[in-house]
N, C-alpha and C positions, 0 to 999 in steps of 0.2 A: 449416571451415564445417560447420554442422549439416545434417542431412537436410532439415529444413524450409527452411533458407536455400537449399539446392541446388534444391529443387523450385520455389521462388519464382524463382530465377535462371533455371531452364529455361523457365518460363512467360514471363518478361520477354524472354528471348533468342529465343524461338520467333517466326519471321517470320509475320506475318498475311497471309492471302490477300488478293488484290485484291478489293475490294467487288463489282465487276462479276462476277467469277468466283463469289463466294459467292452472289450473287443468282441467277445462271444455274443453279448447282447446286441451290439451293432450288426454283426453278421446275421443273426436271427431276424432282426427287424428289417434288414435289407432284403432277405429272402421273402419275407411276408409282402413287402412292397413290390418286389419283382413279380410275384404271382398276381398282383392286381392289374398288371399291364395288359392291354389288348394289343397283341402283335399283329401287324398287317399280314395279309396272305401273300403268297409268292406272286400271284397275278398282279396284285396292287403294287407290290414292290417293283416289279418289272415296268409297269405303266408309269409310275412316278420317276423311275430312273431314266426311262426313255425321254420323258418330258424335260427333265433337268438337263440331260445331255443335249437335247434339241435346243433348249434355251441358251445353253453355254455356247453352242456352235453359232447360233444367230448373233449373239452378243460379240463373239470373237470376230465375226465378219464385219459387223457394224463398227466396232472399235478399230479394226484394221483399216477400214475405209476412212474413218475420221482421221486416223494417224497419217495415212497416205495423203489425204487432202491438206492437212495442216503442214506436213513436211514440204509438200509442193508449194504451199503459200509462203512458208518461211524462206525456201530457196529462191522463189521469185522476188521476194522483198530484199533479200541480201545480195542478189546478183545484179 
């Protein structure tokens, strides 16, 4: 048997874990990873949220002006 066939045979013969055990292991590992996260403070979250909302408002105004300008240009060209 070639090495490739041996590897395939090893994979086929390897017993699979119980799905419940795999799920339990996944949940435990997820909890460990969640404990490693450094969550932002409430003050930081507020500042970033205000910055994002401000940026969105500015972009909405700019895109609205561009849309208005292009609409006027198209109307002028077609009339």
